[in-house]
C-alpha positions in Angstrom: -10.6 3.1 -27.8 -13.4 3.2 -25.2 -14.7 7.0 -24.0 -13.7 5.8 -20.6 -9.9 4.9 -21.5 -10.0 8.2 -23.5 -11.0 10.1 -20.0 -8.5 8.2 -18.3 -5.7 8.7 -20.3 -6.9 12.6 -20.9 -5.7 12.9 -17.5 -3.1 10.6 -16.3 -1.2 9.9 -19.6 0.4 6.7 -20.5 2.8 4.7 -18.0 6.6 5.3 -18.4 7.4 2.9 -17.8 4.9 0.5 -18.7 4.5 -3.3 -17.0 2.1 -6.2 -17.6 -1.3 -5.5 -16.3 -1.8 -7.7 -13.4 -5.3 -7.0 -12.3 -7.9 -9.6 -13.1 -11.6 -10.0 -11.9 -13.9 -13.3 -11.4 -16.9 -11.0 -11.3 -18.1 -11.0 -15.2 -19.3 -7.8 -14.9 -16.2 -5.9 -13.8 -13.8 -7.9 -15.8 -15.7 -7.5 -19.2 -15.1 -3.5 -17.9 -11.7 -3.9 -17.1 -10.9 -5.9 -20.2 -12.3 -3.2 -22.6 -10.1 -0.5 -21.2 -7.2 -2.0 -19.8 -5.2 -2.7 -23.6 -5.6 1.1 -23.7 -4.9 2.6 -20.2 -2.1 0.4 -19.4 -0.1 -0.4 -16.6 2.8 1.1 -14.4 4.3 4.4 -13.3 2.2 7.1 -14.3 2.9 11.2 -13.8 6.6 10.8 -14.0 6.9 7.7 -11.3 4.9 9.6 -9.0 1.9 6.9 -9.2 2.2 2.8 -9.9 -1.1 1.6 -11.3 -2.4 -2.0 -11.9 1.1 -3.5 -12.5 2.9 -7.0 -11.1 3.9 -6.7 -7.4 0.7 -5.1 -5.7 0.2 -8.0 -3.8 3.1 -7.2 -1.9 1.3 -4.0 -0.5 -1.5 -6.1 1.6 1.7 -6.3 3.9 1.1 -2.5 4.4 -2.0 -2.6 4.7 -2.1 -5.0 7.4 0.3 -2.9 9.5 -2.4 -0.2 10.3 -5.0 -2.4 12.4 -6.9 0.3 13.9 -8.0 1.7 10.5 -7.7 -1.2 8.0 -10.4 -4.1 8.6 -8.6 -7.2 8.5 -7.8 -8.8 5.0 -10.8 -9.9 3.0 -9.7 -12.6 0.4 -11.4 -9.9 -2.4 -9.4 -7.4 -1.7 -7.3 -6.0 -4.1 -4.2 -3.6 -4.2 -4.6 -1.4 -7.3 -1.4 1.0 -7.0 0.2 3.4 -4.8 1.7 6.3 -4.5 5.4 7.9 -3.7 3.9 9.1 -0.6 3.0 5.6 0.8 -1.0 6.2 -0.2 -2.4 3.0 -1.1 -5.0 2.3 -3.6 -7.5 -0.7 -2.6 -10.6 -2.2 -4.0 -12.7 -4.1 -1.4 -15.0 -7.4 -2.4 -12.7 -7.1 -5.8 -14.5 -10.1 -7.2 -18.4 -8.9 -6.8 -20.3 -6.9 -8.6 -20.1 -4.1 -6.8 -16.3 -3.6 -5.9 -16.2 -0.5 -3.5 -12.6 1.7 -3.7 -10.8 3.0 -0.6 -7.8 5.0 0.0 -5.0 4.3 2.9 -3.8 8.1 3.2 -1.1 7.7 6.0 -0.8 11.5 5.4 -4.0 12.0 6.6 -4.3 8.6 8.7 -7.1 7.4 7.0 -8.6 4.8 5.1 -11.1 7.0 3.1 -13.6 5.8 0.9 -16.9 8.0 -0.8 -20.4 6.2 -1.6 -19.9 7.5 -5.3 -16.7 5.7 -6.3 -17.2 2.6 -8.1 -14.6 1.2 -10.4 -16.1 2.6 -13.3 -15.8 6.2 -12.3 -12.3 5.6 -10.4 -11.1 5.1 -13.9 -13.1 7.8 -15.6 -13.6 10.2 -13.1 -11.8 10.0 -9.6 -8.6 9.3 -10.9 -8.4 11.8 -14.2 -9.8 14.6 -12.7 -7.5 13.8 -9.5 -10.5 13.9 -6.8 -8.9 11.7 -4.6 -7.4 13.7 -1.6 -4.1 14.2 -1.9 -3.5 10.7 -3.8 -2.5 13.0 -7.1 -1.2 16.1 -5.5 2.5 15.8 -7.3 3.8 19.1 -5.4 5.9 17.9 -3.4 7.4 15.1 -5.4 8.0 17.9 -8.3 10.2 20.0 -5.9 12.0 16.8 -4.9 12.7 16.0 -8.5 13.7 19.4 -9.2 16.0 19.7 -6.3 17.6 15.9 -7.0 16.8 15.4 -10.5 16.9 11.7 -9.8 14.1 9.1 -9.2 13.3 6.8 -6.1 14.6 3.4 -6.0 12.4 0.8 -5.8 10.2 0.0 -2.9 11.6 3.6 -1.6 8.8 6.7 -1.1 9.3 10.0 0.2 7.3 9.8 3.6 5.5 12.6 5.7 7.6 13.1 8.6 4.6 14.9 10.7 1.1 13.8 9.6 -1.7 16.4 8.6 -3.8 16.2 12.0 -0.5 17.1 14.1 0.5 19.8 12.3 2.4 18.4 9.0 2.7 20.5 5.6 2.7 19.7 2.3 6.1 20.8 2.0 9.2 19.2 1.0 10.7 19.5 4.9 8.2 17.7 5.6 8.9 14.3 4.0 11.8 12.2 3.9 13.2 9.2 1.8 12.0 5.7 3.4 11.6 2.2 2.8 8.0 1.6 1.9 7.1 -1.4 3.9 9.1 0.0 7.1 7.3 3.3 6.6 3.9 1.8 6.8 5.1 -0.6 9.6 6.6 2.4 12.1 3.5 5.0 11.0 0.6 2.1 11.4 2.2 0.9 14.9 2.3 4.4 15.9 -1.5 5.0 15.0 -2.6 1.8 16.8 -0.7 2.8 20.2 -2.4 6.4 19.5 -5.9 4.9 19.4 -5.6 2.6 22.4 -4.6 5.5 24.4 -7.8 7.2 23.0 -10.0 3.9 23.7 -8.6 3.7 27.2 -8.7 7.2 28.3 -12.8 7.2 27.1 -13.7 3.9 29.3 -12.1 6.0 32.7 -14.6 6.7 35.2 -14.9 10.3 36.1 -12.9 12.0 38.4 -13.2 12.8 41.9 -16.6 15.0 42.2 -17.8 14.2 38.6 -20.3 11.8 37.9 -21.0 9.3 34.7 -23.9 10.6 32.5 
Protein backbone atom coordinates (compact mmCIF):
# COMPACT_ATOMS: atom_id res chain seq x y z
CA UNK A 1 0.00 0.00 0.00
CA UNK A 2 1.29 3.46 -0.89
CA UNK A 3 1.81 6.12 1.80
CA UNK A 4 -0.81 8.25 0.02
CA UNK A 5 -3.41 5.50 0.32
CA UNK A 6 -2.49 4.97 3.97
CA UNK A 7 -3.06 8.66 4.69
CA UNK A 8 -6.46 8.58 3.01
CA UNK A 9 -7.59 5.46 4.86
CA UNK A 10 -6.34 6.80 8.17
CA UNK A 11 -8.68 9.78 7.79
CA UNK A 12 -11.74 8.33 6.06
CA UNK A 13 -11.57 4.61 6.64
CA UNK A 14 -12.88 2.06 4.16
CA UNK A 15 -15.98 2.48 1.99
CA UNK A 16 -19.13 0.76 3.25
CA UNK A 17 -20.95 -0.08 1.15
CA UNK A 18 -18.19 -0.19 -1.44
CA UNK A 19 -18.66 0.17 -5.20
CA UNK A 20 -16.49 -0.18 -8.26
CA UNK A 21 -14.10 2.65 -9.03
CA UNK A 22 -15.64 4.81 -11.77
CA UNK A 23 -12.93 7.51 -11.99
CA UNK A 24 -10.55 7.26 -14.95
CA UNK A 25 -8.02 9.68 -16.38
CA UNK A 26 -6.55 10.16 -19.83
CA UNK A 27 -3.49 12.12 -18.71
CA UNK A 28 -0.67 9.65 -18.06
CA UNK A 29 0.80 11.02 -14.81
CA UNK A 30 -2.53 11.59 -13.07
CA UNK A 31 -3.75 8.19 -14.25
CA UNK A 32 -0.64 6.46 -12.86
CA UNK A 33 -1.10 8.26 -9.54
CA UNK A 34 -4.75 7.25 -9.28
CA UNK A 35 -4.16 3.64 -10.32
CA UNK A 36 -1.48 3.33 -7.63
CA UNK A 37 -3.91 4.24 -4.84
CA UNK A 38 -7.41 3.40 -6.13
CA UNK A 39 -7.35 -0.33 -5.28
CA UNK A 40 -6.58 0.47 -1.63
CA UNK A 41 -8.61 3.68 -1.27
CA UNK A 42 -11.70 2.12 -2.81
CA UNK A 43 -14.92 3.81 -3.86
CA UNK A 44 -18.42 4.16 -2.48
CA UNK A 45 -19.85 5.53 0.79
CA UNK A 46 -17.47 6.69 3.51
CA UNK A 47 -18.00 7.90 7.09
CA UNK A 48 -21.22 5.98 7.76
CA UNK A 49 -22.68 6.93 4.36
CA UNK A 50 -22.00 10.62 4.82
CA UNK A 51 -19.94 11.10 1.65
CA UNK A 52 -19.94 9.23 -1.66
CA UNK A 53 -16.62 9.22 -3.51
CA UNK A 54 -15.24 7.88 -6.82
CA UNK A 55 -18.11 5.50 -7.57
CA UNK A 56 -20.59 5.01 -10.44
CA UNK A 57 -23.33 7.53 -11.15
CA UNK A 58 -21.44 10.71 -10.35
CA UNK A 59 -21.76 11.96 -13.92
CA UNK A 60 -25.46 12.56 -13.17
CA UNK A 61 -24.44 15.38 -10.83
CA UNK A 62 -23.43 17.58 -13.76
CA UNK A 63 -27.14 18.41 -13.75
CA UNK A 64 -26.70 19.86 -10.25
CA UNK A 65 -23.67 21.91 -11.28
CA UNK A 66 -25.56 23.28 -14.29
CA UNK A 67 -28.27 24.51 -11.89
CA UNK A 68 -25.86 27.16 -10.49
CA UNK A 69 -25.04 29.31 -13.56
CA UNK A 70 -24.17 32.34 -11.40
CA UNK A 71 -21.50 30.30 -9.60
CA UNK A 72 -20.30 27.45 -11.78
CA UNK A 73 -18.82 28.20 -15.24
CA UNK A 74 -20.35 26.41 -18.23
CA UNK A 75 -19.56 22.71 -18.34
CA UNK A 76 -16.15 21.82 -19.71
CA UNK A 77 -15.63 18.37 -21.31
CA UNK A 78 -12.80 17.64 -18.87
CA UNK A 79 -14.87 18.41 -15.77
CA UNK A 80 -15.22 15.38 -13.48
CA UNK A 81 -17.41 14.92 -10.41
CA UNK A 82 -15.43 13.10 -7.71
CA UNK A 83 -18.13 12.87 -5.06
CA UNK A 84 -20.77 14.55 -2.91
CA UNK A 85 -21.93 14.58 0.69
CA UNK A 86 -25.35 14.21 2.29
CA UNK A 87 -25.78 17.99 2.45
CA UNK A 88 -25.50 18.33 -1.33
CA UNK A 89 -21.93 19.67 -1.52
CA UNK A 90 -20.23 18.43 -4.69
CA UNK A 91 -16.50 17.77 -5.15
CA UNK A 92 -15.33 18.55 -8.69
CA UNK A 93 -12.14 18.22 -10.70
CA UNK A 94 -11.80 20.87 -13.40
CA UNK A 95 -9.52 20.09 -16.37
CA UNK A 96 -9.48 16.51 -15.15
CA UNK A 97 -7.56 15.20 -18.14
CA UNK A 98 -4.77 17.75 -17.95
CA UNK A 99 -1.47 17.37 -16.07
CA UNK A 100 -2.66 19.91 -13.47
CA UNK A 101 -6.35 19.26 -12.68
CA UNK A 102 -7.87 21.75 -10.24
CA UNK A 103 -10.14 20.76 -7.35
CA UNK A 104 -13.33 22.75 -6.70
CA UNK A 105 -16.13 22.40 -4.19
CA UNK A 106 -19.72 23.50 -4.82
CA UNK A 107 -20.97 24.25 -1.30
CA UNK A 108 -24.68 25.21 -1.29
CA UNK A 109 -24.67 26.00 2.43
CA UNK A 110 -22.17 28.80 1.75
CA UNK A 111 -23.32 29.57 -1.80
CA UNK A 112 -19.83 29.25 -3.27
CA UNK A 113 -17.88 27.36 -5.91
CA UNK A 114 -14.68 27.23 -3.93
CA UNK A 115 -11.07 26.29 -4.60
CA UNK A 116 -7.61 26.95 -3.21
CA UNK A 117 -4.41 27.33 -5.19
CA UNK A 118 -2.71 24.65 -3.08
CA UNK A 119 -5.25 21.90 -3.73
CA UNK A 120 -4.05 19.40 -6.32
CA UNK A 121 -5.48 15.94 -6.89
CA UNK A 122 -2.62 14.24 -5.04
CA UNK A 123 -2.86 16.30 -1.87
CA UNK A 124 -6.65 16.15 -2.02
CA UNK A 125 -6.24 12.44 -1.35
CA UNK A 126 -3.37 12.73 1.09
CA UNK A 127 -4.27 15.85 3.05
CA UNK A 128 -7.39 17.89 2.23
CA UNK A 129 -9.81 14.96 2.52
CA UNK A 130 -8.29 12.84 5.31
CA UNK A 131 -7.49 15.93 7.41
CA UNK A 132 -10.96 17.36 6.67
CA UNK A 133 -9.60 20.69 5.46
CA UNK A 134 -12.32 21.37 2.88
CA UNK A 135 -14.72 23.78 4.61
CA UNK A 136 -17.87 21.93 5.75
CA UNK A 137 -17.44 19.07 3.26
CA UNK A 138 -16.69 16.44 5.92
CA UNK A 139 -18.48 18.15 8.81
CA UNK A 140 -20.65 15.27 9.98
CA UNK A 141 -22.21 16.85 13.10
CA UNK A 142 -25.68 17.53 11.66
CA UNK A 143 -25.80 14.16 9.94
CA UNK A 144 -24.78 12.33 13.12
CA UNK A 145 -27.53 14.16 15.02
CA UNK A 146 -30.06 13.11 12.36
CA UNK A 147 -28.81 9.50 12.43
CA UNK A 148 -29.04 9.45 16.20
CA UNK A 149 -32.61 10.78 16.09
CA UNK A 150 -33.95 8.61 13.27
CA UNK A 151 -31.69 5.55 13.22
CA UNK A 152 -32.06 5.55 9.43
CA UNK A 153 -29.95 6.15 6.36
CA UNK A 154 -31.01 8.51 3.61
CA UNK A 155 -32.55 6.94 0.48
CA UNK A 156 -30.69 7.19 -2.82
CA UNK A 157 -30.56 10.70 -4.34
CA UNK A 158 -31.84 12.20 -1.08
CA UNK A 159 -29.94 14.68 1.07
CA UNK A 160 -30.19 16.68 4.28
CA UNK A 161 -30.41 20.07 2.60
CA UNK A 162 -29.88 23.42 4.31
CA UNK A 163 -33.09 25.41 4.65
CA UNK A 164 -31.32 28.75 5.12
CA UNK A 165 -27.76 29.34 3.83
CA UNK A 166 -25.03 30.60 6.10
CA UNK A 167 -24.98 34.15 4.74
CA UNK A 168 -28.67 34.55 5.58
CA UNK A 169 -28.19 33.39 9.14
CA UNK A 170 -28.64 29.64 8.71
CA UNK A 171 -26.76 27.61 11.31
CA UNK A 172 -25.20 24.15 11.24
CA UNK A 173 -27.95 22.70 13.41
CA UNK A 174 -30.37 19.90 12.70
CA UNK A 175 -33.28 22.37 12.76
CA UNK A 176 -31.84 24.12 9.70
CA UNK A 177 -31.63 20.97 7.56
CA UNK A 178 -34.40 18.92 5.98
CA UNK A 179 -34.69 15.84 3.78
CA UNK A 180 -34.95 16.75 0.08
CA UNK A 181 -34.37 15.26 -3.34
CA UNK A 182 -30.77 15.96 -4.39
CA UNK A 183 -31.58 17.23 -7.87
CA UNK A 184 -34.68 19.21 -6.95
CA UNK A 185 -32.77 20.94 -4.16
CA UNK A 186 -29.96 22.08 -6.46
CA UNK A 187 -32.33 23.28 -9.15
CA UNK A 188 -34.36 25.28 -6.64
CA UNK A 189 -31.41 26.69 -4.68
CA UNK A 190 -29.45 27.44 -7.84
CA UNK A 191 -32.39 29.35 -9.33
CA UNK A 192 -32.80 31.41 -6.16
CA UNK A 193 -29.10 32.20 -6.13
CA UNK A 194 -29.15 33.21 -9.82
CA UNK A 195 -32.07 35.61 -9.23
CA UNK A 196 -30.29 37.17 -6.26
CA UNK A 197 -27.08 37.56 -8.27
CA UNK A 198 -29.01 39.19 -11.12
CA UNK A 199 -30.61 41.68 -8.71
CA UNK A 200 -27.20 42.63 -7.32
CA UNK A 201 -25.82 43.05 -10.82
CA UNK A 202 -28.79 45.16 -11.89
CA UNK A 203 -28.54 47.36 -8.80
CA UNK A 204 -24.89 48.05 -9.59
CA UNK A 205 -25.92 49.38 -13.02
CA UNK A 206 -28.53 51.84 -11.73
CA UNK A 207 -27.70 55.52 -12.17
CA UNK A 208 -27.18 57.62 -9.02
CA UNK A 209 -30.29 59.07 -7.36
CA UNK A 210 -31.37 62.73 -7.41
CA UNK A 211 -28.62 65.07 -6.32
CA UNK A 212 -26.02 62.33 -6.60
CA UNK A 213 -23.30 61.93 -9.11
CA UNK A 214 -21.45 58.99 -10.52
CA UNK A 215 -17.81 58.82 -9.61
